MARTORLUM-824042 format. One line per 10 residues: number of its first residue (from 1); for each residue x, y, z of C-alpha. Coordinates in nm, 2 decimals, m for minus. Last residue first. Example, Ala and Ser with C-alpha at 12.3 -4.5 7.8 and 13.67 -1.06 7.14 Angstrom:
<nodes>
2> 1.37 m0.11 0.71; 1.23 m0.45 0.78
</nodes>
This chain:
<nodes>
244> m1.87 0.82 0.91; m1.72 0.81 0.56; m1.83 0.47 0.41; m2.16 0.47 0.60; m2.24 0.82 0.45; m2.14 0.70 0.10; m2.38 0.40 0.12; m2.68 0.51 m0.09; m2.50 0.77 m0.29; m2.26 0.51 m0.43
234> m1.97 0.30 m0.31; m1.93 m0.05 m0.45; m1.72 m0.29 m0.25; m1.43 m0.52 m0.31; m1.26 m0.72 m0.03; m0.93 m0.89 m0.08; m0.81 m1.24 m0.01; m0.87 m1.35 m0.37; m0.64 m1.09 m0.52; m0.60 m1.19 m0.89
224> m0.93 m1.38 m0.90; m1.10 m1.10 m0.71; m0.97 m0.84 m0.95; m1.06 m1.04 m1.26; m1.41 m1.12 m1.16; m1.50 m0.77 m1.04; m1.37 m0.62 m1.36; m1.55 m0.87 m1.58; m1.88 m0.81 m1.39; m1.87 m0.43 m1.41
214> m1.93 m0.30 m1.06; m2.30 m0.23 m1.01; m2.53 0.03 m0.86; m2.48 0.34 m1.08; m2.53 0.72 m1.07; m2.24 0.84 m0.85; m2.05 0.51 m0.89; m1.73 0.47 m0.69; m1.54 0.14 m0.69; m1.37 0.04 m0.37
204> m1.10 m0.21 m0.28; m0.98 m0.32 0.07; m0.65 m0.50 0.04; m0.51 m0.68 0.34; m0.16 m0.69 0.49; m0.26 m0.47 0.78; m0.38 m0.19 0.55; m0.36 m0.16 0.17; m0.65 0.06 0.08; m0.75 0.05 m0.29
194> m0.94 0.31 m0.49; m1.10 0.34 m0.84; m1.09 m0.02 m0.96; m1.02 m0.06 m1.33; m1.04 m0.31 m1.62; m0.91 m0.13 m1.93; m0.73 m0.42 m2.11; m0.39 m0.30 m1.98; m0.51 m0.35 m1.63; m0.61 m0.09 m1.38
184> m0.59 m0.05 m1.00; m0.59 0.26 m0.79; m0.37 0.31 m0.49; m0.35 0.41 m0.12; m0.12 0.28 0.16; m0.27 0.26 0.50; m0.24 0.39 0.86; m0.55 0.38 1.07; m0.49 0.66 1.32; m0.86 0.76 1.34
174> m0.79 1.11 1.19; m0.58 0.96 0.92; m0.83 0.70 0.83; m1.11 0.96 0.81; m0.89 1.20 0.61; m0.81 0.93 0.35; m1.18 0.84 0.33; m1.27 1.21 0.28; m1.02 1.24 0.00; m1.14 0.92 m0.18
164> m1.51 0.99 m0.15; m1.48 1.35 m0.27; m1.26 1.27 m0.56; m1.50 0.98 m0.67; m1.81 1.20 m0.64; m1.64 1.48 m0.84; m1.54 1.23 m1.11; m1.90 1.10 m1.13; m2.04 1.45 m1.15; m1.80 1.54 m1.44
154> m2.06 1.55 m1.72; m2.24 1.83 m1.52; m2.59 1.96 m1.56; m2.75 1.73 m1.30; m2.46 1.82 m1.07; m2.56 2.18 m1.05; m2.32 2.42 m1.22; m2.02 2.56 m1.03; m1.79 2.57 m1.32; m1.51 2.83 m1.34
144> m1.24 2.57 m1.43; m1.01 2.68 m1.14; m1.32 2.76 m0.93; m1.44 2.40 m0.97; m1.10 2.27 m0.84; m1.10 2.52 m0.55; m1.44 2.41 m0.44; m1.34 2.05 m0.49; m1.08 2.07 m0.21; m0.79 1.83 m0.17
134> m0.79 1.79 m0.54; m0.71 1.44 m0.69; m0.43 1.34 m0.91; m0.41 1.00 m1.07; m0.07 0.84 m1.14; 0.10 0.61 m1.38; 0.37 0.35 m1.33; 0.16 0.06 m1.20; m0.05 m0.07 m1.49; m0.14 m0.44 m1.45
124> m0.12 m0.73 m1.68; 0.25 m0.83 m1.71; 0.34 m0.65 m1.38; 0.14 m0.88 m1.16; 0.18 m0.73 m0.81; 0.04 m0.40 m0.91; m0.12 m0.09 m0.77; m0.13 0.24 m0.97; m0.03 0.56 m0.78; m0.25 0.81 m0.61
114> m0.11 1.17 m0.60; m0.27 1.44 m0.39; m0.35 1.79 m0.49; m0.37 2.14 m0.33; m0.19 2.04 m0.01; 0.09 2.29 m0.06; 0.34 2.01 m0.06; 0.13 1.83 m0.33; 0.13 2.15 m0.54; 0.51 2.18 m0.51
104> 0.56 1.82 m0.62; 0.34 1.88 m0.92; 0.55 2.18 m1.01; 0.87 1.99 m0.98; 0.74 1.71 m1.20; 0.63 1.97 m1.46; 0.98 2.12 m1.45; 1.14 1.78 m1.49; 0.92 1.71 m1.80; 1.04 2.04 m1.97
94> 0.76 2.29 m2.02; 0.56 2.37 m2.33; 0.24 2.33 m2.12; 0.06 2.09 m2.35; 0.38 1.89 m2.42; 0.48 1.87 m2.05; 0.13 1.77 m1.95; 0.14 1.49 m2.21; 0.48 1.37 m2.08; 0.35 1.38 m1.72
84> 0.07 1.15 m1.82; m0.23 1.16 m1.59; m0.47 0.87 m1.53; m0.83 0.98 m1.50; m1.04 1.07 m1.20; m1.01 1.45 m1.26; m0.85 1.50 m1.60; m1.01 1.85 m1.66; m0.89 1.97 m1.32; m0.54 1.84 m1.39
74> m0.52 2.05 m1.70; m0.65 2.36 m1.52; m0.40 2.30 m1.24; m0.12 2.29 m1.49; m0.24 2.62 m1.64; m0.24 2.76 m1.29; 0.11 2.64 m1.25; 0.21 2.79 m1.58; 0.07 3.13 m1.46; 0.31 3.11 m1.16
64> 0.60 3.16 m1.40; 0.93 3.20 m1.21; 0.87 2.93 m0.95; 1.20 2.82 m0.80; 1.18 3.07 m0.52; 0.85 2.93 m0.38; 0.68 3.22 m0.20; 0.53 3.32 m0.53; 0.31 3.01 m0.51; 0.18 3.10 m0.17
54> 0.09 3.45 m0.30; m0.11 3.31 m0.59; m0.29 3.07 m0.37; m0.39 3.34 m0.12; m0.50 3.61 m0.37; m0.64 3.48 m0.70; m0.72 3.13 m0.59; m0.86 3.22 m0.25; m1.05 3.51 m0.39; m1.21 3.29 m0.66
44> m1.33 3.06 m0.37; m1.49 3.35 m0.18; m1.64 3.49 m0.50; m1.81 3.16 m0.58; m1.94 3.12 m0.23; m2.09 3.47 m0.22; m2.25 3.42 m0.56; m2.40 3.09 m0.45; m2.57 3.27 m0.15; m2.58 3.17 0.21
34> m2.22 3.18 0.33; m2.14 3.01 0.66; m2.07 2.67 0.49; m1.81 2.83 0.27; m1.63 2.95 0.58; m1.53 2.60 0.68; m1.36 2.51 0.35; m1.51 2.19 0.23; m1.59 2.21 m0.14; m1.83 2.43 m0.33
24> m1.98 2.20 m0.59; m1.92 1.85 m0.45; m1.98 1.96 m0.09; m2.30 2.14 m0.19; m2.42 1.84 m0.38; m2.35 1.61 m0.08; m2.54 1.83 0.17; m2.87 1.63 0.21; m2.67 1.31 0.15; m2.44 1.38 0.44
14> m2.73 1.42 0.69; m2.56 1.24 0.98; m2.23 1.23 1.17; m2.14 1.57 1.04; m1.86 1.60 0.78; m1.58 1.82 0.91; m1.50 2.13 0.72; m1.14 2.15 0.62; m0.86 2.30 0.84; m0.66 2.55 0.64
4> m0.44 2.42 0.36; m0.51 2.71 0.12; m0.37 2.96 0.37; m0.55 3.21 0.60
</nodes>
């Protein structure tokens, strides 16, 4: 088994009843055959400590695998936020080029994906930064050793955003609908979580685990800037429709 094994496929119904499980323990198929929380945690820790570590050692350029685990920890704590490579470099005491190489390796191993900023108006919009999402939230939660219920977690919104974006990307890939993916943010902090550019059109989505509104100023500016686009809120009430 490798860390990029086939993920569990979302059923065509009942997503809400299993959403918390998916956000806490991820989408590896075997996870959903294990009944107890302890078993699930140990399974995910085993993937990190055994398979992931071995896969990292297979890359000849990696001389300090612990630094990659430190990098993964930093990315885990910045889930849903823009990531500065320079800041990662300072925190890890690594050269910027080394951090960039490690990020590239983690993408090639299907551990993380990179979403870039979208801009056609460079004076107002941020386009040269990235967000990194985990291809499996179970691994992410194992890295930070936190499998707490969502009601006890300050990162529930980020987990929901990560889940929605990754499963949407998989859905479009499986249905042969090719798209470019971005987030959108302005210098005055207006932000849209996820943009699909497909067929010359922008479909934009804002994820709210516990909310039911897109900030009015954000909605107004985005639609004024891109009047031919669609903008939609994704929350627990319509996440199933969004992904099935």
